[in-house]
N, CA, C and O atoms as CSV, one atom per row, in Angstrom:
chain,resi,resn,atom,element,x,y,z
A,1,MET,N,N,0.839,-1.224,0.049
A,1,MET,CA,C,0.007,0.017,0.044
A,1,MET,C,C,0.955,1.251,-0.078
A,1,MET,O,O,0.734,2.176,-0.859
A,2,LEU,N,N,1.982,1.189,0.722
A,2,LEU,CA,C,2.833,2.310,0.646
A,2,LEU,C,C,3.471,2.625,-0.774
A,2,LEU,O,O,3.688,3.775,-1.156
A,3,ASN,N,N,3.733,1.550,-1.474
A,3,ASN,CA,C,4.269,1.712,-2.850
A,3,ASN,C,C,3.308,2.376,-3.927
A,3,ASN,O,O,3.656,3.074,-4.879
A,4,TYR,N,N,2.016,2.000,-3.561
A,4,TYR,CA,C,0.959,2.411,-4.649
A,4,TYR,C,C,-0.138,3.068,-3.941
A,4,TYR,O,O,-1.191,2.472,-3.714
A,5,PRO,N,N,0.104,4.459,-3.531
A,5,PRO,CA,C,-0.893,5.031,-2.625
A,5,PRO,C,C,-2.252,5.303,-3.511
A,5,PRO,O,O,-3.340,5.155,-2.954
A,6,THR,N,N,-2.194,5.693,-4.861
A,6,THR,CA,C,-3.222,5.898,-5.711
A,6,THR,C,C,-4.189,4.636,-5.727
A,6,THR,O,O,-5.389,4.717,-5.468
A,7,LEU,N,N,-3.583,3.558,-6.033
A,7,LEU,CA,C,-4.246,2.260,-6.074
A,7,LEU,C,C,-4.906,2.013,-4.790
A,7,LEU,O,O,-6.066,1.603,-4.773
A,8,SER,N,N,-4.258,2.230,-3.728
A,8,SER,CA,C,-4.855,1.934,-2.346
A,8,SER,C,C,-6.021,2.825,-2.129
A,8,SER,O,O,-7.041,2.358,-1.624
A,9,ILE,N,N,-5.950,4.023,-2.460
A,9,ILE,CA,C,-7.135,4.969,-2.321
A,9,ILE,C,C,-8.276,4.437,-3.240
A,9,ILE,O,O,-9.428,4.312,-2.824
A,10,ILE,N,N,-7.942,4.167,-4.351
A,10,ILE,CA,C,-9.041,3.569,-5.255
A,10,ILE,C,C,-9.679,2.286,-4.827
A,10,ILE,O,O,-10.820,2.011,-5.200
A,11,LEU,N,N,-9.021,1.537,-4.101
A,11,LEU,CA,C,-9.553,0.378,-3.571
A,11,LEU,C,C,-10.512,0.561,-2.247
A,11,LEU,O,O,-11.501,-0.128,-1.997
A,12,ILE,N,N,-10.044,1.547,-1.528
A,12,ILE,CA,C,-10.702,2.014,-0.274
A,12,ILE,C,C,-11.958,2.840,-0.592
A,12,ILE,O,O,-12.918,2.798,0.177
A,13,LEU,N,N,-11.975,3.572,-1.679
A,13,LEU,CA,C,-12.976,4.426,-2.032
A,13,LEU,C,C,-14.263,3.992,-1.930
A,13,LEU,O,O,-15.052,4.660,-1.261
A,14,PRO,N,N,-14.699,2.764,-2.597
A,14,PRO,CA,C,-16.086,2.193,-2.644
A,14,PRO,C,C,-16.511,1.880,-1.174
A,14,PRO,O,O,-17.686,2.049,-0.847
A,15,PHE,N,N,-15.661,1.466,-0.356
A,15,PHE,CA,C,-16.230,1.126,0.974
A,15,PHE,C,C,-16.477,2.437,1.781
A,15,PHE,O,O,-17.418,2.500,2.572
A,16,SER,N,N,-15.677,3.421,1.591
A,16,SER,CA,C,-15.933,4.745,2.327
A,16,SER,C,C,-17.130,5.345,1.736
A,16,SER,O,O,-17.938,5.906,2.475
A,17,LEU,N,N,-17.330,5.277,0.400
A,17,LEU,CA,C,-18.526,5.749,-0.227
A,17,LEU,C,C,-19.819,5.160,0.297
A,17,LEU,O,O,-20.794,5.870,0.542
A,18,MET,N,N,-19.805,3.738,0.477
A,18,MET,CA,C,-20.888,3.144,1.003
A,18,MET,C,C,-21.170,3.542,2.353
A,18,MET,O,O,-22.341,3.661,2.717
A,19,PHE,N,N,-20.107,3.783,3.214
A,19,PHE,CA,C,-20.410,4.244,4.486
A,19,PHE,C,C,-21.109,5.635,4.433
A,19,PHE,O,O,-22.133,5.844,5.083
A,20,VAL,N,N,-20.625,6.426,3.771
A,20,VAL,CA,C,-21.108,7.882,3.646
A,20,VAL,C,C,-22.578,7.848,3.168
A,20,VAL,O,O,-23.437,8.539,3.717
A,21,PHE,N,N,-22.833,7.056,2.167
A,21,PHE,CA,C,-24.160,6.867,1.650
A,21,PHE,C,C,-25.040,6.324,2.848
A,21,PHE,O,O,-26.139,6.849,3.031
A,22,ALA,N,N,-24.657,5.407,3.588
A,22,ALA,CA,C,-25.511,4.838,4.655
A,22,ALA,C,C,-25.736,5.854,5.689
A,22,ALA,O,O,-26.846,5.948,6.214
A,23,LEU,N,N,-24.717,6.656,6.033
A,23,LEU,CA,C,-24.827,7.665,7.125
A,23,LEU,C,C,-25.728,8.665,6.669
A,23,LEU,O,O,-26.602,9.052,7.445
A,24,PHE,N,N,-25.639,9.172,5.447
A,24,PHE,CA,C,-26.560,10.263,4.914
A,24,PHE,C,C,-27.919,9.722,4.870
A,24,PHE,O,O,-28.846,10.409,5.299
A,25,GLY,N,N,-28.142,8.431,4.339
A,25,GLY,CA,C,-29.384,7.823,4.312
A,25,GLY,C,C,-30.075,7.762,5.636
A,25,GLY,O,O,-31.267,8.063,5.702
A,26,LEU,N,N,-29.388,7.381,6.720
A,26,LEU,CA,C,-29.829,7.362,8.073
A,26,LEU,C,C,-30.211,8.792,8.525
A,26,LEU,O,O,-31.286,8.939,9.106
A,27,ILE,N,N,-29.481,9.761,8.319
A,27,ILE,CA,C,-29.731,11.083,8.726
A,27,ILE,C,C,-31.043,11.534,8.107
A,27,ILE,O,O,-31.992,11.919,8.790
A,28,ILE,N,N,-31.051,11.463,6.712
A,28,ILE,CA,C,-32.173,11.963,5.979
A,28,ILE,C,C,-33.420,11.196,6.156
A,28,ILE,O,O,-34.478,11.824,6.180
A,29,ASN,N,N,-33.422,9.764,6.299
A,29,ASN,CA,C,-34.595,9.089,6.302
A,29,ASN,C,C,-35.102,8.765,7.774
A,29,ASN,O,O,-36.261,8.404,7.977
A,30,VAL,N,N,-34.262,8.899,8.680
A,30,VAL,CA,C,-34.734,8.652,10.068
A,30,VAL,C,C,-34.619,9.924,10.979
A,30,VAL,O,O,-35.588,10.329,11.621
A,31,LEU,N,N,-33.456,10.504,11.006
A,31,LEU,CA,C,-33.236,11.534,12.024
A,31,LEU,C,C,-34.052,12.733,11.610
A,31,LEU,O,O,-34.906,13.144,12.396
A,32,LEU,N,N,-33.880,13.302,10.511
A,32,LEU,CA,C,-34.691,14.544,10.158
A,32,LEU,C,C,-36.330,14.322,10.268
A,32,LEU,O,O,-37.027,15.234,10.713
A,33,PRO,N,N,-36.873,13.142,9.867
A,33,PRO,CA,C,-38.248,13.072,10.072
A,33,PRO,C,C,-38.554,12.925,11.576
A,33,PRO,O,O,-39.623,13.388,11.973
A,34,PHE,N,N,-37.791,12.376,12.380
A,34,PHE,CA,C,-38.113,12.245,13.775
A,34,PHE,C,C,-37.981,13.699,14.408
A,34,PHE,O,O,-38.817,14.037,15.245
A,35,ILE,N,N,-37.073,14.476,14.081
A,35,ILE,CA,C,-37.054,15.857,14.465
A,35,ILE,C,C,-38.205,16.600,14.130
A,35,ILE,O,O,-38.754,17.276,15.001
A,36,PHE,N,N,-38.671,16.555,12.890
A,36,PHE,CA,C,-39.816,17.332,12.479
A,36,PHE,C,C,-41.133,16.775,13.115
A,36,PHE,O,O,-42.058,17.542,13.381
A,37,ALA,N,N,-41.202,15.485,13.347
A,37,ALA,CA,C,-42.362,14.904,13.932
A,37,ALA,C,C,-42.469,15.311,15.350
A,37,ALA,O,O,-43.589,15.515,15.818
A,38,LEU,N,N,-41.320,15.459,16.139
A,38,LEU,CA,C,-41.193,15.970,17.441
A,38,LEU,C,C,-41.592,17.392,17.498
A,38,LEU,O,O,-42.303,17.786,18.422
A,39,TRP,N,N,-41.170,18.201,16.549
A,39,TRP,CA,C,-41.501,19.543,16.541
A,39,TRP,C,C,-42.956,19.773,16.287
A,39,TRP,O,O,-43.559,20.619,16.947
A,40,ILE,N,N,-43.605,18.999,15.279
A,40,ILE,CA,C,-45.014,19.174,15.131
A,40,ILE,C,C,-45.844,18.665,16.253
A,40,ILE,O,O,-46.848,19.287,16.599
A,41,ALA,N,N,-45.456,17.499,16.873
A,41,ALA,CA,C,-46.200,17.033,18.017
A,41,ALA,C,C,-46.129,18.082,19.189
A,41,ALA,O,O,-47.086,18.209,19.954
A,42,ASN,N,N,-45.059,18.781,19.311
A,42,ASN,CA,C,-44.946,19.798,20.303
A,42,ASN,C,C,-45.731,20.892,20.015
A,42,ASN,O,O,-46.355,21.434,20.928
A,43,TRP,N,N,-45.805,21.361,18.716
A,43,TRP,CA,C,-46.761,22.382,18.341
A,43,TRP,C,C,-48.258,22.114,18.513
A,43,TRP,O,O,-49.042,22.966,18.931
A,44,VAL,N,N,-48.589,20.901,18.171
A,44,VAL,CA,C,-49.979,20.533,18.308
A,44,VAL,C,C,-50.364,20.336,19.834
A,44,VAL,O,O,-51.501,20.621,20.208
A,45,TYR,N,N,-49.477,19.880,20.651
A,45,TYR,CA,C,-49.843,19.778,22.064
A,45,TYR,C,C,-50.000,21.192,22.612
A,45,TYR,O,O,-50.910,21.460,23.397
A,46,GLY,N,N,-49.034,22.177,22.162
A,46,GLY,CA,C,-49.222,23.396,22.591
A,46,GLY,C,C,-50.516,24.058,22.243
A,46,GLY,O,O,-51.120,24.760,23.055
A,47,VAL,N,N,-50.953,23.818,20.977
A,47,VAL,CA,C,-52.236,24.367,20.548
A,47,VAL,C,C,-53.413,23.790,21.340
A,47,VAL,O,O,-54.294,24.541,21.758
A,48,ILE,N,N,-53.443,22.479,21.551
A,48,ILE,CA,C,-54.472,21.846,22.302
A,48,ILE,C,C,-54.634,22.339,23.750
A,48,ILE,O,O,-55.737,22.571,24.244
A,49,ILE,N,N,-53.480,22.483,24.389
A,49,ILE,CA,C,-53.633,22.788,25.767
A,49,ILE,C,C,-53.566,24.448,25.848
A,49,ILE,O,O,-53.677,24.992,26.947
A,50,GLY,N,N,-53.401,25.143,24.768
A,50,GLY,CA,C,-53.499,26.510,24.855
A,50,GLY,C,C,-52.352,27.191,25.513
A,50,GLY,O,O,-52.478,28.303,26.027
A,51,SER,N,N,-51.167,26.486,25.498
A,51,SER,CA,C,-49.988,27.168,26.189
A,51,SER,C,C,-49.285,28.203,25.173
A,51,SER,O,O,-49.577,28.245,23.977
A,52,SER,N,N,-48.370,28.995,25.756
A,52,SER,CA,C,-47.695,29.912,24.922
A,52,SER,C,C,-46.653,29.098,23.965
A,52,SER,O,O,-46.028,28.118,24.371
A,53,MET,N,N,-46.558,29.562,22.802
A,53,MET,CA,C,-45.761,28.871,21.820
A,53,MET,C,C,-44.247,29.228,22.174
A,53,MET,O,O,-43.386,28.452,21.760
A,54,VAL,N,N,-43.940,30.120,22.761
A,54,VAL,CA,C,-42.593,30.548,23.134
A,54,VAL,C,C,-42.146,29.965,24.455
A,54,VAL,O,O,-42.591,30.407,25.514
A,55,LYS,N,N,-41.301,29.013,24.407
A,55,LYS,CA,C,-40.745,28.400,25.685
A,55,LYS,C,C,-39.429,29.001,26.017
A,55,LYS,O,O,-38.680,29.353,25.106
A,56,PRO,N,N,-39.087,29.147,27.318
A,56,PRO,CA,C,-37.786,29.745,27.647
A,56,PRO,C,C,-36.554,28.843,27.103
A,56,PRO,O,O,-36.736,27.626,27.097
A,57,MET,N,N,-35.527,29.265,26.726
A,57,MET,CA,C,-34.415,28.542,26.301
A,57,MET,C,C,-33.816,27.647,27.342
A,57,MET,O,O,-33.279,26.585,27.030
A,58,TYR,N,N,-33.904,28.062,28.552
A,58,TYR,CA,C,-33.410,27.253,29.710
A,58,TYR,C,C,-34.224,26.090,30.094
A,58,TYR,O,O,-33.867,25.341,31.005
A,59,GLU,N,N,-35.356,25.909,29.396
A,59,GLU,CA,C,-36.285,24.740,29.694
A,59,GLU,C,C,-36.524,23.945,28.476
A,59,GLU,O,O,-37.656,23.919,27.994
A,60,PRO,N,N,-35.478,23.248,27.902
A,60,PRO,CA,C,-35.664,22.553,26.610
A,60,PRO,C,C,-36.525,21.290,26.815
A,60,PRO,O,O,-37.170,20.841,25.867
A,61,PHE,N,N,-36.554,20.644,28.162
A,61,PHE,CA,C,-37.223,19.583,28.397
A,61,PHE,C,C,-38.520,19.776,29.208
A,61,PHE,O,O,-38.823,19.004,30.117
A,62,TRP,N,N,-39.258,20.807,28.857
A,62,TRP,CA,C,-40.432,21.202,29.723
A,62,TRP,C,C,-41.506,20.331,29.695
A,62,TRP,O,O,-42.356,20.446,30.578
A,63,VAL,N,N,-41.643,19.364,28.729
A,63,VAL,CA,C,-42.603,18.330,28.674
A,63,VAL,C,C,-42.466,17.199,29.754
A,63,VAL,O,O,-43.437,16.651,30.276
A,64,VAL,N,N,-41.239,16.927,30.014
A,64,VAL,CA,C,-40.941,15.834,30.888
A,64,VAL,C,C,-40.521,16.317,32.267
A,64,VAL,O,O,-40.043,15.507,33.061
A,65,ARG,N,N,-40.677,17.606,32.594
A,65,ARG,CA,C,-40.495,18.103,33.913
A,65,ARG,C,C,-41.467,17.702,34.913
A,65,ARG,O,O,-42.668,17.718,34.639
A,66,SER,N,N,-41.028,17.332,36.084
A,66,SER,CA,C,-41.778,16.827,37.084
A,66,SER,C,C,-42.510,17.979,37.878
A,66,SER,O,O,-41.970,19.083,37.945
A,67,LYS,N,N,-43.637,17.761,38.434
A,67,LYS,CA,C,-44.365,18.778,39.146
A,67,LYS,C,C,-43.636,19.002,40.524
A,67,LYS,O,O,-43.845,20.018,41.186
A,68,LYS,N,N,-42.783,18.022,40.923
A,68,LYS,CA,C,-42.126,18.090,42.239
A,68,LYS,C,C,-40.991,19.118,42.220
A,68,LYS,O,O,-40.575,19.632,43.258
A,69,LEU,N,N,-40.468,19.421,40.914
A,69,LEU,CA,C,-39.308,20.249,40.871
A,69,LEU,C,C,-39.917,21.639,40.802
A,69,LEU,O,O,-39.189,22.630,40.751
């Protein structure tokens, strides 16, 4: 591999390309829809209970906050 770096890179390229496609596919097909669904669910919940749409930045987990705190 040290004697032929170009050939080595050409042999490694398909595997790294498959890894990048799999990672981007996971991000686009799973992570982004989950984030948008969470955002829409939060918005619908706020509309149903009539709460303010603006939440303080220091309370990112306001939905799971316990009443004891």
